C-alpha positions in Angstrom: -10.7 11.2 -6.4 -10.7 10.7 -2.6 -12.2 13.5 -0.5 -9.7 15.3 1.7 -11.6 14.5 5.0 -12.4 10.9 3.9 -11.5 8.1 6.8 -8.6 6.0 5.7 -7.7 2.6 6.9 -4.0 2.1 8.0 -2.0 -1.2 8.4 1.6 -2.0 9.0 3.1 -5.1 7.9 6.6 -6.7 8.4 8.0 -8.5 5.5 11.1 -10.7 5.7 14.2 -10.5 3.2 15.8 -13.4 1.8 18.9 -12.6 3.8 19.8 -10.2 6.3 20.9 -6.8 4.9 19.4 -7.9 1.6 16.7 -5.6 -0.3 15.0 -8.7 -1.9 11.9 -10.0 -0.1 11.1 -13.5 0.3 8.6 -15.1 -2.1 5.8 -15.3 0.5 6.4 -11.5 1.6 6.6 -10.4 -2.1 3.3 -12.3 -2.6 1.8 -10.7 0.4 2.6 -7.3 -0.6 1.3 -7.8 -4.0 -2.0 -9.1 -2.7 -2.4 -6.0 -0.6 -1.5 -3.5 -3.5 -4.0 -5.4 -5.7 -6.7 -4.9 -2.9 -6.2 -1.1 -3.1 -3.7 -0.6 -0.5 -1.0 2.3 -1.2 2.5 1.9 0.3 3.3 5.1 2.2 6.3 4.5 4.2 9.1 1.6 4.2 11.6 1.2 6.8 14.5 -1.3 6.7 15.2 -3.4 9.4 18.3 -6.1 9.9 16.3 -9.1 8.4 13.0 -7.4 7.4 11.3 -4.3 6.0 8.2 -2.5 7.7 5.7 -1.3 5.2 2.9 1.4 6.1 0.0 0.9 3.8 -3.2 3.1 3.5 -6.6 3.0 1.6 -9.8 4.8 1.9 -12.2 3.1 4.2 -15.1 1.8 2.1 -18.4 3.5 2.5 -20.8 1.3 4.4 -24.2 1.3 2.6 -27.1 2.5 4.7 -30.3 0.3 4.3 -33.3 2.6 3.8 -36.5 1.7 5.7 -39.8 1.3 4.1 -42.0 4.3 4.6 -45.2 3.5 6.6 -44.8 0.0 7.6 -48.1 -1.3 6.5 -48.6 -3.8 3.7 -49.9 -2.6 0.6 -51.8 -4.1 -2.4 -53.6 -7.4 -2.8 
């Protein structure tokens, strides 16, 4: 479950259809959409154009791990 106030990434892609007015995507466009969906993107909106489809995708922004600094700074042991 993603927290409500979690930052999200948004991308919009234009995917071309096989022929104007057709709902069927080209092979390369279908593969691009499948790759994005497998990477964790979720389709939120789809608008049809004359020869393309504009798809809005969102996913939660990955948390950047913060490096913890060593306490003290002096070498220990030996």
